[in-house]
C-alpha positions in Angstrom: -0.1 -0.2 -0.5 0.9 3.6 -0.7 0.3 6.7 1.3 1.6 9.9 -0.8 5.4 9.1 -0.8 5.6 6.4 1.7 5.3 2.6 1.2 3.8 0.5 3.9 3.4 -3.4 3.8 2.7 -5.9 6.4 5.2 -9.3 7.4 3.2 -12.4 7.9 4.4 -15.3 9.3 2.9 -17.6 6.2 0.8 -17.2 3.3 -1.9 -19.8 3.7 -3.3 -19.7 0.2 -3.4 -17.8 -2.9 -6.5 -17.6 -5.0 -8.3 -15.9 -8.0 -12.4 -15.4 -7.1 -15.2 -12.9 -7.3 -15.1 -11.3 -3.8 -18.2 -12.2 -2.5 -19.3 -10.3 0.8 -20.1 -12.4 3.7 -20.9 -9.6 7.0 -19.8 -6.8 8.5 -16.8 -6.3 10.4 -16.9 -7.4 13.9 -13.7 -5.7 15.0 -11.5 -2.9 14.3 -9.1 -3.5 11.2 -11.3 -5.8 9.7 -13.2 -4.2 6.6 -15.6 -6.6 6.3 -16.1 -10.8 6.1 -16.0 -12.6 2.8 -16.7 -15.9 1.7 -13.6 -17.4 -0.3 -13.8 -21.2 -1.3 -16.6 -21.3 1.1 -14.8 -20.4 4.3 -15.5 -16.9 6.1 -12.5 -14.6 5.9 -11.6 -11.7 7.3 -10.5 -8.5 5.0 -8.3 -6.5 6.5 -8.1 -2.3 6.6 -4.6 -1.9 6.1 -5.0 1.2 6.9 -6.3 1.3 10.2 -3.8 -2.0 10.9 -1.0 0.8 10.6 -3.1 3.7 12.5 -3.7 1.1 15.4 0.0 -0.2 15.1 1.7 3.4 14.7 -0.3 6.3 14.7 2.2 8.6 14.6 3.2 7.0 11.3 0.1 8.3 9.4 -0.1 11.8 11.2 3.4 12.4 9.7 2.0 11.8 5.9 -1.4 13.4 6.6 0.7 17.1 7.9 
């Protein structure tokens, strides 16, 4: 993800699967950092909100970008 002139990424422990299929919204987010729930290959999957996760992890990072 790129916010203005800064690139932001996530480090994950492992990638479970990579799929290409249409996104089918299955429900609303139940916690901060999640955009919504989607059904992917028959499994309910949380779709993350990267900007919100960065804000939770380091709120000062986005403040410096927005200034």
